[in-house]
MIDOSE-1310 file (N, C-alpha, C; in nm, 2 decimals, decimal comma, always signed):
residues 301
xxxx	-3,59/+5,08/-1,33/-3,59/+5,19/-1,29/-3,47/+5,27/-1,27; -3,38/+5,20/-1,24/-3,23/+5,29/-1,21/-3,22/+5,35/-1,36; -3,21/+5,30/-1,48/-3,17/+5,34/-1,61/-3,23/+5,45/-1,61; -3,37/+5,45/-1,57/-3,50/+5,57/-1,59/-3,44/+5,69/-1,54
xxxx	-3,42/+5,67/-1,37/-3,36/+5,79/-1,30/-3,21/+5,83/-1,37; -3,13/+5,76/-1,43/-3,03/+5,82/-1,46/-3,03/+5,91/-1,58; -3,13/+5,87/-1,67/-3,18/+5,92/-1,80/-3,22/+6,05/-1,75; -3,32/+6,06/-1,65/-3,37/+6,19/-1,63/-3,25/+6,29/-1,59
xxxx	-3,16/+6,22/-1,50/-3,07/+6,32/-1,45/-2,98/+6,38/-1,56; -2,99/+6,34/-1,67/-2,88/+6,42/-1,77/-2,95/+6,46/-1,90; -2,90/+6,57/-1,95/-2,97/+6,60/-2,09/-2,87/+6,64/-2,16; -2,91/+6,65/-2,29/-2,82/+6,71/-2,37/-2,87/+6,86/-2,42
xxxx	-2,78/+6,97/-2,48/-2,85/+7,07/-2,54/-2,99/+7,05/-2,60; -3,02/+7,15/-2,58/-3,19/+7,15/-2,63/-3,19/+7,11/-2,78; -3,09/+7,20/-2,86/-3,11/+7,17/-3,01/-3,06/+7,04/-3,05; -2,98/+6,94/-2,98/-2,96/+6,85/-3,00/-3,08/+6,73/-2,95
xxxx	-3,16/+6,77/-2,92/-3,28/+6,69/-2,86/-3,34/+6,60/-2,98; -3,35/+6,67/-3,08/-3,39/+6,57/-3,19/-3,28/+6,47/-3,24; -3,19/+6,47/-3,21/-3,07/+6,37/-3,24/-3,06/+6,25/-3,13; -3,08/+6,27/-3,02/-3,08/+6,20/-2,91/-3,20/+6,10/-2,90
xxxx	-3,18/+5,98/-2,87/-3,29/+5,89/-2,85/-3,25/+5,83/-2,71; -3,33/+5,80/-2,62/-3,32/+5,72/-2,49/-3,38/+5,59/-2,49; -3,31/+5,47/-2,42/-3,33/+5,36/-2,40/-3,38/+5,30/-2,55; -3,27/+5,30/-2,65/-3,27/+5,23/-2,76/-3,24/+5,12/-2,79
xxxx	-3,34/+5,02/-2,82/-3,30/+4,87/-2,82/-3,17/+4,86/-2,90; -3,07/+4,78/-2,84/-2,94/+4,73/-2,94/-2,97/+4,63/-3,01; -3,04/+4,54/-2,95/-3,03/+4,37/-2,99/-3,06/+4,37/-3,16; -3,18/+4,45/-3,22/-3,17/+4,44/-3,35/-3,06/+4,50/-3,42
xxxx	-2,95/+4,59/-3,37/-2,86/+4,64/-3,43/-2,73/+4,55/-3,43; -2,71/+4,43/-3,38/-2,62/+4,37/-3,37/-2,64/+4,23/-3,42; -2,53/+4,16/-3,46/-2,58/+4,05/-3,53/-2,60/+3,92/-3,45; -2,57/+3,91/-3,31/-2,61/+3,80/-3,22/-2,75/+3,84/-3,20
xxxx	-2,82/+3,96/-3,22/-2,97/+4,00/-3,19/-2,97/+3,97/-3,02; -2,89/+4,01/-2,94/-2,89/+3,98/-2,77/-2,86/+4,13/-2,75; -2,94/+4,15/-2,61/-2,88/+4,27/-2,53/-2,98/+4,37/-2,50; -2,97/+4,44/-2,42/-3,06/+4,56/-2,37/-3,02/+4,67/-2,43
xxxx	-3,09/+4,77/-2,39/-3,10/+4,92/-2,48/-2,98/+5,00/-2,44; -2,96/+5,08/-2,51/-2,87/+5,20/-2,48/-2,94/+5,29/-2,40; -2,85/+5,38/-2,31/-2,92/+5,46/-2,21/-2,95/+5,63/-2,33; -2,84/+5,61/-2,42/-2,84/+5,71/-2,50/-2,82/+5,69/-2,65
xxxx	-2,86/+5,69/-2,74/-2,83/+5,66/-2,87/-2,85/+5,79/-2,96; -2,72/+5,80/-3,04/-2,73/+5,92/-3,14/-2,67/+5,86/-3,28; -2,73/+5,89/-3,39/-2,69/+5,91/-3,53/-2,65/+6,03/-3,59; -2,55/+6,07/-3,58/-2,53/+6,20/-3,62/-2,50/+6,26/-3,78
xxxx	-2,56/+6,32/-3,82/-2,59/+6,36/-3,95/-2,48/+6,41/-4,05; -2,39/+6,48/-3,94/-2,27/+6,52/-4,01/-2,16/+6,53/-3,91; -2,05/+6,57/-3,95/-1,91/+6,58/-3,83/-1,95/+6,67/-3,73; -2,01/+6,79/-3,79/-2,00/+6,89/-3,67/-2,12/+6,85/-3,55
xxxx	-2,23/+6,77/-3,59/-2,32/+6,72/-3,51/-2,23/+6,59/-3,40; -2,16/+6,53/-3,47/-2,10/+6,43/-3,40/-2,00/+6,48/-3,29; -1,91/+6,58/-3,34/-1,84/+6,64/-3,23/-1,90/+6,71/-3,12; -2,00/+6,75/-3,14/-2,08/+6,79/-3,04/-2,13/+6,72/-2,95
xxxx	-2,19/+6,62/-3,00/-2,23/+6,50/-2,90/-2,12/+6,44/-2,82; -2,03/+6,42/-2,91/-1,90/+6,37/-2,84/-1,83/+6,44/-2,70; -1,84/+6,58/-2,76/-1,81/+6,70/-2,65/-1,92/+6,68/-2,52; -2,02/+6,70/-2,55/-2,13/+6,71/-2,44/-2,15/+6,57/-2,35
xxxx	-2,11/+6,46/-2,41/-2,13/+6,33/-2,35/-2,01/+6,31/-2,27; -1,88/+6,35/-2,32/-1,79/+6,35/-2,25/-1,80/+6,44/-2,10; -1,85/+6,54/-2,14/-1,85/+6,67/-2,02/-1,94/+6,62/-1,91; -2,04/+6,53/-1,97/-2,14/+6,48/-1,85/-2,10/+6,33/-1,80
xxxx	-1,97/+6,30/-1,85/-1,91/+6,19/-1,80/-1,99/+6,05/-1,81; -2,03/+6,06/-1,97/-2,09/+5,95/-2,01/-2,00/+5,88/-2,11; -1,99/+5,72/-2,06/-1,91/+5,61/-2,16/-1,95/+5,64/-2,29; -1,87/+5,64/-2,38/-1,91/+5,65/-2,53/-1,89/+5,52/-2,60
xxxx	-1,97/+5,48/-2,69/-1,94/+5,34/-2,78/-1,94/+5,38/-2,91; -1,88/+5,33/-3,03/-1,92/+5,39/-3,18/-1,97/+5,23/-3,21; -2,08/+5,24/-3,31/-2,14/+5,10/-3,33/-2,15/+5,12/-3,48; -2,09/+5,02/-3,54/-2,06/+5,02/-3,68/-2,17/+4,91/-3,73
xxxx	-2,11/+4,79/-3,81/-2,21/+4,70/-3,86/-2,27/+4,60/-3,76; -2,21/+4,62/-3,63/-2,26/+4,52/-3,53/-2,21/+4,35/-3,51; -2,13/+4,34/-3,59/-2,09/+4,21/-3,62/-2,03/+4,16/-3,53; -1,95/+4,22/-3,44/-1,84/+4,17/-3,33/-1,87/+4,26/-3,21
xxxx	-1,99/+4,28/-3,18/-2,04/+4,35/-3,04/-2,13/+4,24/-2,98; -2,12/+4,20/-2,85/-2,22/+4,12/-2,78/-2,24/+4,23/-2,64; -2,40/+4,26/-2,66/-2,44/+4,34/-2,56/-2,52/+4,27/-2,44; -2,48/+4,30/-2,33/-2,53/+4,22/-2,20/-2,69/+4,27/-2,20
xxxx	-2,78/+4,15/-2,13/-2,91/+4,22/-2,11/-2,96/+4,35/-2,04; -2,84/+4,40/-1,96/-2,87/+4,52/-1,89/-2,84/+4,63/-1,98; -2,80/+4,62/-2,08/-2,79/+4,72/-2,19/-2,65/+4,80/-2,18; -2,63/+4,92/-2,20/-2,53/+4,99/-2,23/-2,54/+5,13/-2,15
xxxx	-2,48/+5,15/-2,01/-2,53/+5,28/-1,95/-2,43/+5,41/-2,01; -2,47/+5,42/-2,13/-2,37/+5,53/-2,18/-2,42/+5,60/-2,30; -2,37/+5,64/-2,41/-2,42/+5,70/-2,54/-2,36/+5,60/-2,64; -2,43/+5,54/-2,72/-2,40/+5,48/-2,85/-2,41/+5,56/-2,95
xxxx	-2,30/+5,56/-3,05/-2,32/+5,65/-3,15/-2,32/+5,56/-3,28; -2,40/+5,57/-3,38/-2,42/+5,51/-3,50/-2,34/+5,61/-3,59; -2,27/+5,53/-3,71/-2,19/+5,60/-3,79/-2,26/+5,57/-3,94; -2,38/+5,51/-3,94/-2,46/+5,47/-4,05/-2,51/+5,58/-4,14
xxxx	-2,51/+5,70/-4,08/-2,57/+5,81/-4,18/-2,47/+5,85/-4,29; -2,52/+5,89/-4,40/-2,46/+5,94/-4,53/-2,32/+5,98/-4,51; -2,31/+6,09/-4,43/-2,19/+6,18/-4,40/-2,07/+6,09/-4,36; -2,11/+5,99/-4,25/-2,03/+5,92/-4,19/-1,99/+5,79/-4,25
xxxx	-2,04/+5,76/-4,35/-2,03/+5,63/-4,42/-2,01/+5,64/-4,58; -1,94/+5,74/-4,62/-1,92/+5,81/-4,73/-1,80/+5,74/-4,80; -1,79/+5,67/-4,94/-1,69/+5,65/-4,99/-1,63/+5,71/-5,14; -1,51/+5,75/-5,13/-1,49/+5,86/-5,24/-1,35/+5,79/-5,30
xxxx	-1,32/+5,78/-5,44/-1,21/+5,77/-5,51/-1,13/+5,89/-5,55; -1,02/+5,92/-5,52/-0,93/+6,02/-5,56/-0,81/+5,95/-5,58; -0,78/+5,98/-5,72/-0,66/+5,91/-5,79/-0,65/+5,75/-5,73; -0,53/+5,72/-5,66/-0,53/+5,57/-5,63/-0,55/+5,57/-5,48
xxxx	-0,64/+5,66/-5,39/-0,68/+5,64/-5,29/-0,82/+5,61/-5,30; -0,89/+5,55/-5,19/-1,00/+5,54/-5,14/-1,03/+5,61/-4,98; -1,11/+5,70/-4,97/-1,16/+5,77/-4,88/-1,27/+5,73/-4,80; -1,27/+5,65/-4,68/-1,40/+5,58/-4,62/-1,45/+5,67/-4,54
xxxx	-1,57/+5,65/-4,52/-1,61/+5,71/-4,39/-1,59/+5,57/-4,29; -1,60/+5,60/-4,15/-1,59/+5,48/-4,07/-1,70/+5,40/-4,07; -1,81/+5,47/-4,09/-1,97/+5,38/-4,08/-1,96/+5,29/-4,22; -1,90/+5,32/-4,31/-1,92/+5,24/-4,44/-1,90/+5,08/-4,42
xxxx	-1,97/+5,01/-4,48/-1,95/+4,88/-4,48/-1,81/+4,83/-4,55; -1,71/+4,75/-4,45/-1,62/+4,71/-4,55/-1,64/+4,64/-4,70; -1,76/+4,56/-4,71/-1,77/+4,50/-4,81/-1,80/+4,60/-4,95; -1,88/+4,71/-4,89/-1,89/+4,81/-5,00/-1,73/+4,87/-5,03
xxxx	-1,65/+4,90/-4,93/-1,56/+4,95/-4,98/-1,46/+4,87/-5,06; -1,49/+4,72/-5,05/-1,37/+4,64/-5,13/-1,45/+4,67/-5,27; -1,58/+4,66/-5,28/-1,66/+4,65/-5,40/-1,64/+4,80/-5,49; -1,62/+4,91/-5,40/-1,59/+5,05/-5,46/-1,45/+5,02/-5,51
xxxx	-1,36/+4,98/-5,46/-1,20/+4,98/-5,50/-1,19/+4,91/-5,62; -1,24/+4,78/-5,60/-1,23/+4,68/-5,71/-1,30/+4,77/-5,84; -1,41/+4,82/-5,83/-1,49/+4,89/-5,94/-1,41/+4,99/-6,02; -1,31/+5,08/-5,94/-1,22/+5,16/-5,98/-1,10/+5,10/-6,03
xxxx	-1,05/+4,99/-6,02/-0,94/+4,92/-6,06/-0,84/+4,95/-5,98; -0,88/+4,95/-5,83/-0,75/+5,00/-5,75/-0,76/+4,81/-5,66; -0,65/+4,78/-5,62/-0,62/+4,67/-5,57/-0,57/+4,68/-5,42; -0,58/+4,59/-5,34/-0,51/+4,61/-5,19/-0,64/+4,56/-5,11
xxxx	-0,77/+4,56/-5,15/-0,86/+4,55/-5,04/-0,96/+4,40/-5,08; -0,93/+4,37/-5,19/-1,01/+4,26/-5,23/-1,01/+4,15/-5,17; -0,89/+4,11/-5,11/-0,91/+4,00/-5,03/-0,96/+3,98/-4,88; -1,02/+4,10/-4,87/-1,09/+4,12/-4,75/-1,27/+4,09/-4,76
xxxx	-1,29/+4,07/-4,91/-1,43/+4,06/-4,94/-1,51/+3,95/-4,85; -1,62/+3,97/-4,84/-1,71/+3,89/-4,72/-1,69/+3,89/-4,60; -1,58/+3,98/-4,51/-1,57/+3,98/-4,40/-1,67/+4,10/-4,37; -1,76/+4,10/-4,24/-1,85/+4,19/-4,21/-1,82/+4,29/-4,15
xxxx	-1,90/+4,37/-4,14/-1,86/+4,48/-4,04/-1,82/+4,63/-4,09; -1,80/+4,72/-4,03/-1,78/+4,85/-4,09/-1,61/+4,88/-4,12; -1,59/+4,99/-4,18/-1,45/+5,02/-4,22/-1,37/+5,04/-4,11; -1,43/+5,13/-4,00/-1,37/+5,18/-3,90/-1,35/+5,04/-3,82
xxxx	-1,46/+4,97/-3,76/-1,41/+4,81/-3,69/-1,30/+4,76/-3,75; -1,30/+4,74/-3,89/-1,22/+4,65/-3,95/-1,07/+4,71/-3,94; -1,04/+4,87/-3,94/-0,93/+4,92/-3,90/-0,89/+4,89/-3,74; -0,97/+4,94/-3,67/-0,95/+4,91/-3,53/-0,90/+4,78/-3,48
xxxx	-0,97/+4,68/-3,55/-0,95/+4,55/-3,53/-0,83/+4,50/-3,64; -0,77/+4,56/-3,71/-0,68/+4,52/-3,80/-0,71/+4,38/-3,86; -0,83/+4,36/-3,94/-0,88/+4,27/-3,99/-0,79/+4,17/-4,09; -0,77/+4,07/-4,15/-0,69/+4,01/-4,20/-0,75/+3,89/-4,30
xxxx	-0,67/+3,84/-4,40/-0,72/+3,73/-4,46/-0,62/+3,70/-4,56; -0,59/+3,61/-4,56/-0,49/+3,56/-4,63/-0,34/+3,58/-4,63; -0,31/+3,61/-4,51/-0,20/+3,66/-4,47/-0,16/+3,82/-4,47; -0,26/+3,87/-4,54/-0,24/+4,03/-4,52/-0,35/+4,09/-4,47
xxxx	-0,33/+4,20/-4,37/-0,40/+4,26/-4,29/-0,46/+4,40/-4,37; -0,53/+4,46/-4,32/-0,62/+4,59/-4,36/-0,53/+4,70/-4,35; -0,42/+4,68/-4,25/-0,33/+4,79/-4,19/-0,23/+4,82/-4,31; -0,21/+4,73/-4,39/-0,09/+4,72/-4,48/-0,12/+4,84/-4,59
xxxx	-0,25/+4,88/-4,59/-0,29/+4,96/-4,70/-0,35/+5,05/-4,64; -0,35/+5,11/-4,52/-0,42/+5,23/-4,44/-0,29/+5,33/-4,48; -0,32/+5,47/-4,51/-0,24/+5,59/-4,51/-0,25/+5,67/-4,40; -0,39/+5,72/-4,38/-0,43/+5,81/-4,28/-0,55/+5,74/-4,22
xxxx	-0,55/+5,80/-4,08/-0,68/+5,77/-4,01/-0,73/+5,88/-3,93; -0,84/+5,93/-3,94/-0,91/+6,05/-3,87/-0,98/+6,02/-3,73; -0,93/+6,06/-3,63/-1,02/+6,00/-3,50/-1,05/+6,16/-3,44; -1,17/+6,11/-3,36/-1,24/+6,21/-3,26/-1,17/+6,18/-3,11
xxxx	-1,16/+6,31/-3,08/-1,10/+6,33/-2,92/-1,22/+6,35/-2,84; -1,21/+6,31/-2,70/-1,34/+6,33/-2,61/-1,38/+6,45/-2,62; -1,29/+6,57/-2,63/-1,36/+6,71/-2,63/-1,42/+6,75/-2,78; -1,43/+6,64/-2,87/-1,49/+6,68/-3,01/-1,41/+6,72/-3,11
xxxx	-1,27/+6,75/-3,08/-1,17/+6,79/-3,16/-1,12/+6,66/-3,25; -1,07/+6,68/-3,38/-1,02/+6,58/-3,46/-0,88/+6,58/-3,47; -0,81/+6,46/-3,53/-0,69/+6,46/-3,55/-0,67/+6,33/-3,65; -0,55/+6,35/-3,71/-0,51/+6,26/-3,82/-0,38/+6,20/-3,76
xxxx	-0,43/+6,06/-3,78/-0,28/+5,97/-3,74/-0,25/+5,86/-3,86; -0,11/+5,89/-3,87/-0,06/+5,79/-3,99/-0,04/+5,64/-3,97; -0,01/+5,56/-4,05/+0,00/+5,43/-4,02/+0,06/+5,39/-3,93; +0,19/+5,44/-3,90/+0,26/+5,41/-3,77/+0,21/+5,44/-3,64
xxxx	+0,15/+5,59/-3,63/+0,07/+5,60/-3,50/-0,03/+5,50/-3,46; -0,07/+5,44/-3,57/-0,21/+5,36/-3,56/-0,15/+5,21/-3,49; -0,02/+5,19/-3,50/+0,01/+5,09/-3,42/-0,02/+4,94/-3,47; -0,03/+4,91/-3,60/-0,07/+4,80/-3,66/+0,02/+4,67/-3,63
xxxx	-0,05/+4,58/-3,57/+0,00/+4,43/-3,56/-0,08/+4,33/-3,57; -0,06/+4,21/-3,57/-0,14/+4,10/-3,57/-0,28/+4,12/-3,50; -0,38/+4,16/-3,57/-0,52/+4,17/-3,55/-0,53/+4,24/-3,41; -0,43/+4,36/-3,43/-0,44/+4,44/-3,32/-0,42/+4,59/-3,36
xxxx	-0,43/+4,72/-3,32/-0,38/+4,85/-3,33/-0,39/+4,90/-3,18; -0,35/+5,05/-3,20/-0,35/+5,12/-3,08/-0,45/+5,24/-3,08; -0,56/+5,18/-3,16/-0,68/+5,25/-3,19/-0,79/+5,22/-3,07; -0,77/+5,12/-3,01/-0,90/+5,11/-2,92/-0,91/+5,22/-2,80
xxxx	-1,05/+5,26/-2,81/-1,09/+5,34/-2,71/-1,09/+5,48/-2,78; -1,04/+5,47/-2,91/-1,07/+5,62/-2,98/-1,18/+5,60/-3,09; -1,23/+5,70/-3,12/-1,35/+5,73/-3,26/-1,30/+5,74/-3,38; -1,30/+5,63/-3,44/-1,27/+5,65/-3,58/-1,36/+5,73/-3,66
xxxx	-1,30/+5,80/-3,74/-1,42/+5,87/-3,84/-1,43/+5,87/-3,99; -1,28/+5,85/-4,03/-1,26/+5,83/-4,18/-1,12/+5,76/-4,17; -1,10/+5,71/-4,31/-0,99/+5,62/-4,31/-0,95/+5,65/-4,47; -0,80/+5,68/-4,52/-0,77/+5,67/-4,63/-0,65/+5,55/-4,68
xxxx	-0,71/+5,50/-4,77/-0,63/+5,38/-4,82/-0,56/+5,41/-4,91; -0,42/+5,39/-4,92/-0,35/+5,39/-5,05/-0,35/+5,25/-5,13; -0,41/+5,25/-5,25/-0,41/+5,14/-5,32/-0,34/+5,14/-5,44; -0,34/+5,06/-5,54/-0,26/+5,02/-5,63/-0,36/+4,97/-5,76
xxxx	-0,31/+5,05/-5,89/-0,39/+5,04/-6,01/-0,38/+4,89/-6,04; -0,49/+4,84/-6,06/-0,49/+4,72/-6,14/-0,58/+4,69/-6,24; -0,61/+4,56/-6,30/-0,71/+4,57/-6,42/-0,80/+4,52/-6,35; -0,94/+4,59/-6,38/-1,04/+4,58/-6,32/-1,10/+4,45/-6,34
xxxx	-1,10/+4,36/-6,44/-1,15/+4,23/-6,46/-1,07/+4,14/-6,39; -0,96/+4,14/-6,37/-0,90/+4,05/-6,29/-0,90/+4,07/-6,15; -0,91/+4,20/-6,11/-0,94/+4,21/-5,96/-1,09/+4,15/-5,93; -1,19/+4,16/-6,03/-1,32/+4,14/-6,02/-1,32/+3,97/-6,00
xxxx	-1,24/+3,90/-6,10/-1,23/+3,78/-6,07/-1,17/+3,69/-5,95; -1,09/+3,79/-5,90/-1,01/+3,71/-5,78/-1,13/+3,78/-5,66; -1,19/+3,88/-5,67/-1,27/+3,90/-5,57/-1,39/+3,80/-5,54; -1,44/+3,77/-5,66/-1,56/+3,67/-5,69/-1,51/+3,53/-5,64
xxxx	-1,39/+3,50/-5,67/-1,35/+3,37/-5,61/-1,31/+3,37/-5,47; -1,28/+3,47/-5,41/-1,26/+3,47/-5,25/-1,39/+3,48/-5,21; -1,48/+3,54/-5,26/-1,65/+3,57/-5,20/-1,69/+3,41/-5,20; -1,68/+3,34/-5,29/-1,73/+3,22/-5,31/-1,67/+3,11/-5,21
xxxx	-1,54/+3,13/-5,15/-1,47/+3,07/-5,07/-1,50/+3,09/-4,92; -1,51/+3,21/-4,90/-1,55/+3,25/-4,78/-1,68/+3,22/-4,74; -1,77/+3,24/-4,85/-1,94/+3,18/-4,80/-1,94/+3,05/-4,78; -1,86/+2,96/-4,81/-1,84/+2,82/-4,81/-1,81/+2,76/-4,67
xxxx	-1,73/+2,86/-4,61/-1,67/+2,84/-4,46/-1,79/+2,93/-4,36; -1,86/+2,93/-4,42/-1,99/+3,03/-4,30/-2,08/+2,94/-4,28; -2,14/+2,92/-4,15/-2,29/+2,84/-4,17/-2,37/+2,91/-4,25; -2,45/+2,82/-4,33/-2,52/+2,89/-4,42/-2,67/+2,91/-4,40
xxxx	-2,74/+2,84/-4,30/-2,88/+2,87/-4,24/-2,89/+2,94/-4,12; -2,77/+3,00/-4,08/-2,76/+3,08/-3,94/-2,78/+3,19/-3,94; -2,87/+3,31/-3,90/-2,85/+3,45/-3,92/-2,77/+3,50/-3,80; -2,82/+3,46/-3,68/-2,75/+3,51/-3,57/-2,63/+3,45/-3,53
xxxx	-2,52/+3,52/-3,58/-2,37/+3,45/-3,59/-2,26/+3,53/-3,56; -2,12/+3,53/-3,48/-2,02/+3,59/-3,46/-1,92/+3,51/-3,45; -1,78/+3,60/-3,49/-1,67/+3,52/-3,47/-1,60/+3,54/-3,35; -1,60/+3,48/-3,23/-1,57/+3,52/-3,10/-1,44/+3,55/-3,06
xxxx	-1,37/+3,45/-3,16/-1,21/+3,47/-3,14/-1,11/+3,50/-3,26; -1,00/+3,58/-3,23/-0,92/+3,61/-3,33/-0,83/+3,50/-3,33; -0,81/+3,47/-3,48/-0,71/+3,38/-3,55/-0,57/+3,41/-3,46; -0,51/+3,30/-3,39/-0,37/+3,33/-3,34/-0,28/+3,32/-3,49
xxxx	-0,17/+3,39/-3,44/-0,07/+3,43/-3,56/-0,03/+3,30/-3,62; -0,05/+3,26/-3,72/+0,00/+3,13/-3,79/-0,10/+3,01/-3,75; -0,24/+3,04/-3,71/-0,29/+2,90/-3,68/-0,44/+2,96/-3,67; -0,54/+2,92/-3,76/-0,69/+2,93/-3,77/-0,74/+2,88/-3,63
xxxx	-0,85/+2,98/-3,59/-0,91/+2,96/-3,47/-0,97/+2,82/-3,46; -1,03/+2,83/-3,60/-1,12/+2,71/-3,66/-1,04/+2,57/-3,64; -0,91/+2,56/-3,69/-0,83/+2,43/-3,65/-0,81/+2,40/-3,52; -0,77/+2,51/-3,42/-0,76/+2,51/-3,29/-0,87/+2,45/-3,23
xxxx	-0,99/+2,48/-3,24/-1,10/+2,45/-3,19/-1,14/+2,32/-3,24; -1,13/+2,27/-3,36/-1,15/+2,15/-3,40/-1,05/+2,04/-3,35; -0,95/+2,07/-3,33/-0,85/+1,96/-3,30/-0,86/+1,96/-3,15; -0,93/+2,01/-3,10/-0,93/+2,02/-2,95/-1,09/+1,95/-2,89
xxxx	-1,16/+1,92/-3,01/-1,28/+1,83/-2,98/-1,41/+1,91/-2,94; -1,38/+2,06/-2,96/-1,51/+2,17/-2,93/-1,59/+2,20/-3,01; -1,60/+2,15/-3,14/-1,68/+2,18/-3,25/-1,83/+2,13/-3,21; -1,91/+2,22/-3,23/-2,04/+2,21/-3,18/-2,07/+2,21/-3,03
xxxx	-1,97/+2,26/-2,97/-2,00/+2,27/-2,79/-2,12/+2,35/-2,78; -2,20/+2,32/-2,71/-2,32/+2,41/-2,65/-2,33/+2,45/-2,51; -2,39/+2,55/-2,50/-2,41/+2,62/-2,36/-2,52/+2,69/-2,38; -2,64/+2,61/-2,32/-2,78/+2,67/-2,31/-2,81/+2,67/-2,43
xxxx	-2,87/+2,79/-2,50/-2,93/+2,82/-2,65/-2,83/+2,88/-2,72; -2,70/+2,85/-2,67/-2,56/+2,90/-2,76/-2,49/+2,79/-2,80; -2,41/+2,79/-2,93/-2,34/+2,69/-2,96/-2,23/+2,76/-3,05; -2,11/+2,66/-3,07/-2,02/+2,69/-3,19/-2,08/+2,57/-3,28
xxxx	-2,07/+2,62/-3,40/-2,09/+2,54/-3,52/-2,03/+2,43/-3,53; -2,08/+2,32/-3,57/-2,02/+2,20/-3,58/-1,95/+2,19/-3,68; -1,97/+2,25/-3,81/-1,89/+2,22/-3,92/-1,76/+2,35/-3,93; -1,80/+2,48/-3,89/-1,74/+2,60/-3,85/-1,72/+2,64/-3,76
xxxx	-1,65/+2,56/-3,64/-1,67/+2,62/-3,51/-1,59/+2,73/-3,48; -1,56/+2,79/-3,57/-1,50/+2,97/-3,57/-1,63/+3,06/-3,54; -1,75/+2,98/-3,55/-1,86/+3,09/-3,55/-1,94/+3,03/-3,41; -1,98/+3,13/-3,34/-2,08/+3,12/-3,24/-2,21/+3,15/-3,29
xxxx	-2,30/+3,06/-3,27/-2,44/+3,09/-3,30/-2,55/+3,10/-3,19; -2,61/+3,21/-3,21/-2,71/+3,24/-3,10/-2,85/+3,19/-3,12; -2,90/+3,06/-3,07/-3,03/+3,01/-3,12/-3,12/+3,10/-3,02; -3,27/+3,03/-3,05/-3,38/+3,11/-2,99/-3,33/+3,12/-2,84
xxxx	-3,36/+3,22/-2,76/-3,33/+3,21/-2,61/-3,17/+3,25/-2,57; -3,12/+3,27/-2,66/-2,97/+3,29/-2,63/-2,97/+3,39/-2,53; -2,88/+3,42/-2,43/-2,84/+3,52/-2,35/-2,70/+3,57/-2,36; -2,65/+3,71/-2,34/-2,53/+3,74/-2,32/-2,44/+3,61/-2,23
xxxx	-2,52/+3,60/-2,10/-2,43/+3,52/-2,02/-2,38/+3,36/-2,06; -2,50/+3,29/-2,14/-2,47/+3,18/-2,21/-2,37/+3,20/-2,31; -2,34/+3,32/-2,36/-2,24/+3,33/-2,49/-2,11/+3,33/-2,39; -2,10/+3,40/-2,30/-1,98/+3,45/-2,23/-1,94/+3,31/-2,15
xxxx	-2,00/+3,24/-2,11/-2,00/+3,10/-2,06/-1,93/+3,01/-2,14; -1,97/+3,01/-2,28/-1,93/+2,91/-2,39/-1,80/+2,99/-2,40; -1,78/+3,11/-2,45/-1,66/+3,15/-2,46/-1,55/+3,14/-2,37; -1,55/+3,14/-2,24/-1,46/+3,11/-2,15/-1,44/+2,95/-2,14
xxxx	-1,57/+2,87/-2,14/-1,51/+2,74/-2,18/-1,41/+2,70/-2,28; -1,47/+2,73/-2,39/-1,34/+2,70/-2,52/-1,21/+2,76/-2,48; -1,23/+2,89/-2,43/-1,07/+2,97/-2,40/-1,00/+2,87/-2,29; -1,06/+2,84/-2,21/-0,99/+2,72/-2,10/-0,95/+2,59/-2,14
xxxx	-1,03/+2,53/-2,22/-0,98/+2,39/-2,31/-0,87/+2,40/-2,41; -0,87/+2,52/-2,49/-0,76/+2,54/-2,57/-0,66/+2,56/-2,53; -0,64/+2,64/-2,42/-0,53/+2,69/-2,33/-0,47/+2,57/-2,25; -0,56/+2,46/-2,19/-0,51/+2,36/-2,15/-0,43/+2,24/-2,25
xxxx	-0,51/+2,26/-2,35/-0,46/+2,15/-2,45/-0,36/+2,18/-2,52; -0,35/+2,30/-2,56/-0,23/+2,36/-2,64/-0,16/+2,46/-2,60; -0,18/+2,53/-2,49/-0,10/+2,64/-2,42/-0,14/+2,78/-2,52; -0,22/+2,78/-2,60/-0,25/+2,88/-2,66/-0,37/+2,99/-2,59
xxxx	-0,35/+3,09/-2,58/-0,46/+3,19/-2,51/-0,54/+3,27/-2,62; -0,67/+3,22/-2,62/-0,76/+3,27/-2,75/-0,79/+3,38/-2,75; -0,75/+3,51/-2,79/-0,80/+3,64/-2,78/-0,94/+3,66/-2,84; -1,02/+3,77/-2,75/-1,14/+3,77/-2,78/-1,15/+3,88/-2,95
xxxx	-1,25/+3,86/-3,01/-1,29/+3,91/-3,16/-1,39/+4,01/-3,10; -1,47/+3,94/-3,00/-1,60/+4,04/-2,97/-1,57/+4,14/-2,87; -1,65/+4,25/-2,90/-1,67/+4,34/-2,78/-1,77/+4,31/-2,69; -1,74/+4,32/-2,56/-1,86/+4,28/-2,47/-1,90/+4,42/-2,40
x	-2,04/+4,48/-2,42/-2,08/+4,62/-2,39/-2,20/+4,56/-2,27
C-alpha cells in the first residue's frame, strides 16, 4: 500500500507516460530470480528519452539504478523504491566498429562485444569471453580474466549526469584499479575500446578455448546463479572459499556450489535475506581464517 501511495503522488511528463511502467517485477530480469518490483521502470528507445527520464526522476528526488544484464544484482523482496532504467533497447546496446575501435552501447551484452571485436580481427577483449552481463556493468566493475582487466583497453566512457546532460571521461578519469573504478553512481551510456588488429582465425581459436574453459568452471545444471564476491588481488575467491571449508555451505534455500563455490545458487524458495545471511557468514569465516575481507560483486537493491 505504501508503494501504491507513493506511486500515485509522483508522475512524469504526459508525453513520457508511454515509457514509464509502475510496479514492474524485477525478479525475471535478474539472474538470481529474486526480488520485488521497481516503483518505476523505463526502457528509453534513444538518448534523448533517456536524458529526459533521468532529469525528471532527479527533479522528483527519485533514486535511479541502471539495469544491464542482471547478472550481479540482488533485489530485496520489498523491491526498489525509485526508477530502474533498462538499456536493452537497440539505441543503447548498439555495437559499431570504427577503424581499430569498438564503440559499444552500455546495454550491449559483453559476450556480444567480444564476438563483434574478434570477428573484426581486433584483439583486447577476447579474454573476457563467457563473463556475463552488460558492457556498462563490466566497465563499472572493471571485470578481469587472466590477469588483464577491461579497463586496459577502454579509451573513453560517456556518462549521463543527474540533470540529463552527458560528458565524456577518458581512461584515467575513470579511475580503473583492481575490480574497481570511480564510476559507481554514474550512468554509463557508451564505451569506446581501443583494440589491436590481430589475425581473425587466431583470435577465434583463443576465444573458443577460453569459452570452453570458463564453462567448465561454472555449475552446469543451475540457472539461478551469481558470483557474490570479487576475486582479491592475486587470489581467486574460489580458492579462498575452498580452503576455508565453505564449499557447498547452505542458508535456507541458498547455497554455494559444492564444486565451484565462487557461485551462489538460488534454489526454489530462496529469498534475498537468505542470500545476504549466507554472504555475511562466508565473509566472516574467510576474514577470521585468512585475514582477507572479501568484497561484494553483487549490487544490493
